[in-house]
N, C-alpha and C positions, 0 to 999 in steps of 0.2 A: 749024745743027747737023743731023746726019743723023737720019732717022726710021726707018731700016731696023730690022727686028725683032731682029737680033742686034747692033745697035749702039745705044749709049745716050749721052746727054750725060754721065752720070756712072755709073761702076761702083764700088760699095762692097764691099770684102771684109771681112766681119765685122759681125755684127748686134747688137753690144753697144751701150752708151750712145753712144759716139762714132759708130758706124756707123749705127744706126737713126735717130739724131737728124739726122745729115747727110742720110740718104735722105729723111726726112720734111720737113726744112727746105728741102732742095733742090727737092723736088717742089712745095712750097708756093710756091717762086719760079719755077715753070714748067719745071723741068728734067725730062727723061725719065730715070728712075733705075732701075738694077738693084742689088739687094742680095743678096749671097751669104753664106749662113750655114750652117755645117756642123752646128750643134746647134739648140737652141731660140732663137728671137728673144729679145733682152734680154741675151744674153751672161752673163758671170760675175756681174755686178752683180745681175741679176734672178734668175738661176737658182741660183747657188752662192755668192753674196756678200752685198752690201749688204742686199737685201730679205729673204731668209730669215733672215739673222743678226739683223736688227732685229726680225723677227717673234718670234724666240725671246727677244730682250731684253725685248720687251713682255710676253710670257708671264711672264718672271721678275719684271717690275715688278708685274704683277697679283698674283703670289704674295706679294711684299713687302707690298703694300697689305692683302691678306687677313690676313697674319701679324700686322700691326699694327692691324687693324681695331678692336680694343678700345680703342686710344688715342683713337679718334674716337667712342667710345660705341656701337660695333657689336659685338655678341657673336656669335662664329662657332664657339665651342667648341674653340678651339685652332688650331694651325698647319695650313695647307692642304696637302693631298697633291697630287702632280703626276701627271696622266694624260698622260705624255709623248707617247704615240702620237696622242692627240687634238690636242695642241699641234702635232705634226708635220703632221697632216692640215689643220689650220687654216693653217699656213704654206704647205703645198702649194696650198691653195685660193687664197690670195692670189697666189702665183706664177702659177698657171694663169690667173687672171683678168687679170693684167697682161700676160702673154705673148700671150693672146688679143687683148687690147686693141691691142697693137702690130701684130699681124697684121691686125686690122681697119682700123687707120689706114693701113697700107701698101696694103691693097686699096682703101680709099677714095681715096687719093691716086695710085693707079695705079703704085705702086712694084712692079716685077716681082721677086719673091723667088725665088732659086734655092737650093734646099736641097742643100748639098754643100760640098766643099772647093774654094776658089778659089786658083789660083796665077797669078802675073803673069809674062809674058814681054815681049819687046820689042814696041814699037808699041802699048802700052797694051792688050794682048791678055790676056784672062783665060780660062784653061782651068778648067772646073768639072767635078770628078768628083762626079756627083750621088749622093745617098743611095740612089736606086732602082737603082743600077748603071749608069745611062746617063752621058752626058757632054754637055757643051755648051761652045762657044767663043763668047765675047762680047767686044766691044771698046767702048772709051769715048773720048770726047773728053778726059775726065779720069777718073782712077782714085784712089780713096782706100783706103789700107790701114788697117784697124782691127781687127786680129786679136787684140788684147788681151794677156793675160798668164796665166800658170799659177803655182801655188804652187812656191816653191823647196823643194828637198829637201836633206837633210843625210845624209852617209854613215852607214850603220848603222841608218838609220831609214826603210827603204823602206816604202811603203804596203802595208797588208794587216793583217788581224786587228785588234789594238788600236792600231796605228799609223795615224793619220789626218791628213789635211790639212783645210783649211777645206772642201774639196770633199766629203769623206766624212762629216765630223762633223755636217754639217747634215742628213744622212739618217738619223741614229740614230733608232731607234724606241723605245728604252728609255733611261732616265736613268742614267748610270754613277755609282757611289758615289764613286769616286776618280779624279781627272783630273790629269794633268800637262800643263801647257802649256809647250812649248819656244818661248821668244821672248816678251819683255815689251813688244813694240811695240803699236801701236794695235789690230791685229786680235787679237793674243794677249790683250790686256787685256779686249777685248770678250768673248771666249770665257770667260776666267777669271771675269769679273763675272757672265755669264749662268749658268754652271754653279754658281757659289757661291750665287747668289740662289735657284736652283732646289733647292738642298740637297746638292749634291755637295761632297766635300772636294777642294780645289783647291790645287795647287802650281805656281807660276811658276818656270821655270828660265831665267835670262837671263844671257848671257855678258858683257854690259856692266855697269858699276858701278851702274846704276840702271835701273828700268823707265821706259818712255816717255822715252827719252833726248832726243828732239827738242823736248820741251815746256819752256815757261818754268818755272823752278825752283819758284816759289811754287805754280803750278798742279799740277805733278807731285807736290809734297809732299802736297797735299790728297788726290789719288787714292791715293797710297801709304798714307796714314794711314787712309783709308776702307777700303781693301782689307784692311789688318791688322785693323780692327774686324770685318770679315766673316770673319776667321780664314783668309783666303787666305795661304798660306805663300809668301813671296817670297824666292827664292834668287838673288842677283845675283853677278856676277863668277865664274860657274861655267860650265864647258863640259860638255855631255853627251858620253859616250864610247861608249855602246851600250846595249843592253837585252837581257834574257833572259826569254823567255816563261815564265810560272809554271805552265803546264799547265791552268789553269782559265779561260783566255780573256784574262787580263790579262798584265802583264809587269812586270819589275823594271828600272827605268831607272837606269843608273850615271852619276854626274856628279861634278864637282869632284875632290877628292883622296880617292877611295875611298868616297864616299858613294853611297847608293842609295835609291830609293823605289819601293814596289810600288803599281801603279795598275791600273785597269780599262781606261782609254783614255789614249792619248798624242796630244795635238794639236800637230802640227808647224806652227809659225806664225813662220817666219823670213823673211817677205817673199815677193814674187812676182817672177817674171822675165818679160821680154817674150816673146811667143810668135810668132816669125817662122818657125818650123820648117817650115811647109807653104806658105809664100808663094811658093816658087820663086825668082823674081827673076833667073833666069839671063838674060844678055844685056841687062840693064837697068842704069841708072846708080844704082839704089837701093843705098846703102851701109848696112851693119850694123856697129856698133862692137864692140869687144872684149867688151862686157857684153851684147851681143845686141840693143841698141836700134837702131832704124832712125834714121839721121841726117837731121835736117830743119833748115830755117832758121826764122826767127821767124814765117813764115806757114805752117809745117808742110809746106813743099815739100821733097821728096826731091831727090836728084841726077838723077832722071829727069824730063824735062819733062812737065808735066801730071799727075804722080803725087804725091799727098800722103800723109801718115801722121799718125794722131792717137791719143790715148788712151794706154793702158799700153804700147803698142808703141814709143813714143818716150820720151825721158828727161825727162819732166815729171811733176809730182805725180800719183800714181796714184789719182785721185779721179774718180768718175763725172761730177761736175759740171764738172770741167776738160775731160773728153772732150766734153761738150755744148758748152762754150765754143769748143773747138778746131774742132768740126764747123761751128759757125756762122761762125767765122773763115774756114775753107776755102771754104765756099759763097760767102761775100761776096767773097773774093779771086778765085776762078775766074770770078765774074761781073763782075770789074773794078770793085768798089765801094770799093777802097782802105780796108779795115778797119784798126783799131788792133790790133796783136798782143796776145796775152794777157799780162798782167803777173803772172807766176807768183809773184813775191815778195809778192803781195797777195791771193792767192786765199783763199776761206774754207775752213777745216779743221774737221772735226767727228769726235769719237770718242764712241761711244754706250755706253760702259761706264757703270756707276753708281758715282760721280757722272759726269755727262756733261762733256765738254770741247769747247770751240770757240774758235777764234781767227782773226784776220786780221792780217797785218803782223808785223814782227819782235818777238821777246820783248825783255826788258830788256837781256840780255847781248848779243844780236845787234845791237840798236840802238847800244849802246856800241862794239861791235867795228867797226861801220860808220862810226865817227867822230862820232856824235852826242852832244852833251851832252843829257841827258834829265831830265825831271821825271816822277815816277811816283806814281800814286795807286792804292790798293787798298781795296775795301770788301767786307766779308763778308756772306754771305746770312743769317747768324744774327740780324741786326737787321732783316731785310726782312719786312714783315707778311705778304705772300703766301706766302713760304717757310715762315714759322711756321704759317700756316693749313694748308699742305700737309704739314707735318711733315717738310720737306726743307730743313734749314738748313745742310748742309755746303756749303762752297764760297765763292768770291769772284769779283769782277770786278776786273781790273787794266788800267789804261790807261797807255800809255807815250807821252809827248809830247816834242817838241823843246823845249829850254830857250832862251828868248829872251835877248838880251844883258842885259836888266834882271832876269833870273832867273825871269820868269814863264813859264807853259806856253803854247806856241804850237801848231804843227801836230801833230795826232794821228798817231802812227806805227804803233802797234799796240794791239789790244784783245784781251785774253785772259781767258777765262771758264772756270770750273769750278763745277758745281752743277746744280740742278734745271732741266731743259729748256733748257739754254744753247744747244743746237744750234738751237733755235727762236728764240732771242733775239739771235743774232749779227748779223742783218741790219743793225741800226743801226750797230754797230761797224764792220762791213764797209764800209758806205757811207761812214762817216766817214774810214776809212783810204784808200779809193780816190778819194774826192773831195778828199783832202788838206785836209780841213776842220780848222779851228782849234778849240781848246778853247772859246774864247768863242762861236764860231758854234754848236757842238753844244749848249752849255749853254743856249742860248735855246729849244731844243725842249722841249715839254711831254710828259712821260711819263704814261701812265694810272696811276691809283692805286685800289686796291692792285694792283700787278703785280710780277712778277719783273723785268721789263725796266726798271723805274724805278731799279734799282740801278746800271745803266749810266749813266743820266742823273745820278744823285747822285755817282757816281765822277768823271764829267767835271766836274760843277759844283764839286766840291772842288778841282779843279785851277785854278779861277779865283781861289782864295784865300778864297772864302766858301762856306758850306754851311749847311744847316739840319738835317742829319742826320749823325751820326757824328763 
C-alpha cells in the first residue's frame, strides 16, 4: 500500500462511533488512516445524543434518590431543587473529556484528522473543504462513509424558539416547566422520563396506538404504567397539526381532533434520517435508496469497489454499538480476514428511560410470527432482594425459548428486560441468544446473590420446570 502523504490505506468520512472506531481499530491493525470530520470528534452520539442525554438522565436519577432519601432514613428537608445550568456544565465537561480522549487516541495511533467536510468522487478520491477555509484532496485504497444521521423534522414544526430537536434540547440552560414530546419512541421516552423526573410537566404526543411500539407487549406495559405514575400525560393515536406561539416564549400545540396544549418547550422526536447530503458521490457506484440510506451488502460494501458505509448512514439499527460492530467488520473484511457479518436480529438494544429497557432477540409475538412454538417465562423485580434494597422494584425479566417436541423449553430465542439497571444486566441474555444456548445450559450458570442479575438466572431456571423462587 502507498505511503504518499496524500494517499492513505483507509480514508474515513465521519468521526462518529462508526467512523472513529474504524479509524482507531484500523490503525491498530497497521493501516495508515485519514479521518475527516466536519464537527467535533465523536459525532452525534458523543456530542448531541447518547452521552449528553444519559448525563441528564443520571442527573434525574440523583434527584429521584434525593427526593426519596427519607425512605432510606436520610433526612434532607424535602424535595431537591435542580440547578440545571450546573447539570448542563457537568454534561459538557463529560463530553469535552471524551472528545479530547478520542483526539488523543487518534494522535497516539497516528490517524491523520482532517477538520472539514469530505465528499467522495470516482477513484476513491475525497475532496475536503477544511474548516479553516482551505481545501485538501486525499485518496485511499479503501474509503469508509460514516456521515451518520440528523433528526427528522415534521411540517409546521421548524426548529427555533420553543421548537427543538434532540440537538437543541440538550443545550438548554434552564429547566422548562411544561414540555411536549412529539414522538413516543425510544428517544422521546428518554426525554419524557428525564424532564418528568427533574420536575417538568410532560406530555407525550404519539401518532401510533401506543408508545414504544417496537417493544415486547409486557415490557411496554411496565413503562407505560410507570410513566403514568410519574404523571406523564400520554396521548396516543393523535397527530400534531401545528403550533401557535403564545407571546411569552412558549407555544400552543394543536393535535388530534381540535385539542391543544400550552407548553414552554416542544421536543420533536420522530426519528432520525441518514445524512448523505454532503457526501458528493458523483461519478461513483455508491447508491442511495428512496429513504436516503446508502445501499450496502452484508459486509457493508457499497456499489463502488473499495468503498464501504456504516452506522446510521445505512439501513441497520441506529445504535452506536452497531456502528462499532460494523466498523470492525469492515476493517477485517478489507484486510481479507473473512469475518462473520453482523446478525442484526440479535443485537443488544437499550432504552435509558426510567424504568430502563433492554433486550436481545425477538419478542414473544415476533418469535411466533417467525413460526416458532415458544415457551415463555416472566419474573418480576418486586420479589428480587437487591431491587427491594434499592427501592426499585418496577419491572420484569422475560425469556422466550423454543418449545421442544416434548413440550420442554429448548434454545433461548429472546431475552427482554425492564427495570433497574437492566441496560447493565443484558450481557448474559445477549450472550445466551447469540450463542444459541439452551435453557438447560444457561440454567447451570451461577448468579451472584444478592444481585439484580440473578432474576435472569431464576427466569431461565423456571423454564427447566423447576425453580426455588417464585
